[in-house]
Legacy VTK file of the C-alpha trace (Angstrom):
# vtk DataFile Version 3.0
C-alpha trace
ASCII
DATASET POLYDATA
POINTS 158 float
18.641 2.719 -6.342
17.877 4.848 -3.730
14.273 5.473 -2.792
13.595 8.096 0.163
10.290 8.391 1.803
9.919 11.981 3.340
7.313 13.513 5.094
8.098 16.816 3.209
6.448 18.949 0.747
7.691 19.660 -2.751
8.952 22.996 -2.062
10.901 24.462 0.906
8.550 25.299 3.850
11.076 26.697 6.474
13.832 27.042 4.366
16.612 25.480 2.298
16.633 22.014 2.334
13.460 21.056 4.021
11.717 19.693 0.847
11.502 16.739 -1.413
12.861 18.970 -3.846
15.917 19.738 -2.023
16.442 15.968 -1.256
16.293 14.863 -4.867
18.740 17.761 -5.934
21.157 17.872 -2.937
21.704 13.897 -3.415
22.208 13.161 -6.872
22.234 9.266 -6.000
18.569 9.505 -4.758
16.529 8.229 -7.723
12.699 8.555 -6.067
11.589 10.743 -3.188
8.250 9.868 -2.027
6.586 12.923 -0.181
3.732 13.416 1.822
3.365 16.886 3.728
1.309 18.726 1.633
-1.398 15.895 0.875
-1.472 16.988 -2.531
-1.260 14.873 -5.660
2.131 15.889 -7.650
4.361 14.101 -9.973
7.451 15.496 -11.165
10.354 13.722 -13.311
13.564 15.559 -12.763
15.545 13.529 -14.883
15.193 10.337 -16.709
16.534 8.640 -13.532
14.829 11.030 -10.885
11.393 11.530 -9.677
9.350 13.151 -7.066
5.790 11.938 -6.507
3.310 12.530 -3.637
0.142 10.269 -4.065
-2.542 13.165 -2.267
-4.213 12.182 1.259
-5.990 9.660 2.664
-5.427 6.463 0.558
-7.260 8.280 -2.595
-4.403 7.701 -4.679
-1.707 5.031 -4.702
1.731 6.049 -6.421
3.126 3.531 -8.844
6.783 3.712 -9.766
8.162 1.517 -11.796
12.196 1.250 -12.121
13.767 -0.128 -15.024
17.176 -1.167 -14.668
20.192 -3.429 -15.702
22.351 -5.854 -13.794
26.116 -4.448 -14.779
29.453 -6.114 -13.370
29.697 -3.200 -11.072
26.368 -3.072 -10.106
23.212 -1.859 -11.463
22.396 0.784 -14.601
18.932 2.372 -14.116
17.634 2.903 -17.698
14.270 4.772 -16.804
12.094 5.542 -13.885
8.347 6.251 -14.401
5.834 7.334 -11.727
2.017 7.942 -11.730
-0.665 8.264 -9.026
-3.672 5.888 -9.538
-6.975 7.091 -8.374
-8.208 4.269 -6.338
-11.659 5.593 -5.762
-12.688 3.804 -8.740
-11.784 0.123 -7.380
-14.184 -1.595 -4.798
-12.928 -2.801 -1.634
-11.362 -6.405 -1.426
-13.690 -8.662 0.792
-11.495 -11.100 0.995
-8.900 -9.024 2.044
-10.693 -7.032 4.414
-11.941 -9.819 6.117
-8.407 -10.866 6.823
-7.128 -7.474 8.349
-10.350 -7.011 9.924
-8.461 -8.035 13.408
-5.709 -5.859 12.860
-7.864 -2.815 12.172
-9.866 -3.514 15.081
-7.129 -3.526 17.323
-5.422 -0.619 15.628
-8.632 1.395 16.506
-9.103 -0.096 19.877
-5.591 0.970 20.650
-5.688 4.516 19.091
-8.653 5.032 21.685
-7.114 3.922 24.780
-5.715 6.818 27.227
-2.109 5.824 28.160
-1.609 8.702 30.558
-2.459 12.215 31.566
-0.060 15.579 30.919
-0.132 17.217 34.374
1.729 20.508 34.683
1.398 22.276 31.146
2.945 21.754 27.962
6.019 19.629 26.660
7.160 22.171 24.698
7.674 25.846 25.326
6.511 29.057 23.362
8.416 29.638 20.006
11.267 31.987 20.106
10.935 32.671 16.090
7.349 33.212 14.819
6.508 30.427 12.629
9.040 28.172 13.519
8.218 25.620 16.063
10.813 25.171 18.754
10.976 21.734 18.284
12.584 21.725 14.956
14.919 24.142 16.477
15.904 22.342 19.596
15.592 19.303 21.718
12.217 19.256 23.680
10.695 17.233 26.311
7.997 16.186 23.743
10.742 15.024 21.169
12.360 13.186 24.097
9.262 11.544 25.208
8.476 10.434 21.373
11.875 8.963 20.831
11.760 6.947 24.122
8.696 5.837 23.297
9.927 4.838 19.790
13.043 3.471 21.247
11.147 1.202 23.973
8.962 -0.284 21.397
11.192 -1.048 18.763
13.675 -2.460 21.439
16.537 -0.228 20.120
19.052 1.146 22.445
LINES 1 159
158 0 1 2 3 4 5 6 7 8 9 10 11 12 13 14 15 16 17 18 19 20 21 22 23 24 25 26 27 28 29 30 31 32 33 34 35 36 37 38 39 40 41 42 43 44 45 46 47 48 49 50 51 52 53 54 55 56 57 58 59 60 61 62 63 64 65 66 67 68 69 70 71 72 73 74 75 76 77 78 79 80 81 82 83 84 85 86 87 88 89 90 91 92 93 94 95 96 97 98 99 100 101 102 103 104 105 106 107 108 109 110 111 112 113 114 115 116 117 118 119 120 121 122 123 124 125 126 127 128 129 130 131 132 133 134 135 136 137 138 139 140 141 142 143 144 145 146 147 148 149 150 151 152 153 154 155 156 157
């Protein structure tokens, strides 16, 4: 069972292969693509065993995906996949859970407002060569190198 979570939209944005649909169609073994670029509420069943879903933005919806499978001698056979976006607005806050997570929430808010450095000397990304396509999608940039370095440092990955 393959589930892909991808910051892509349903249809191509910049060209072939950069959409949730392309991920699903080009990779027949992928059963679920959870998209998240358009901030739209979408749900499309491509086949009985393949679905693309996008649960909107701002935690307005929760994507519920139910995969029914049977264990076989040589693996697993997917019988069906059902998906739906559930509006969570009507559900009240879980006060007990909110209280348990408050310390983490407060730390995240504090950390998100901390200044960690100053950019001196201009942008880390040069101007685009092709209108509408960020240069960072075409080649490595100092900004992408910085992001990757920070991710490797904090995840302790070499």
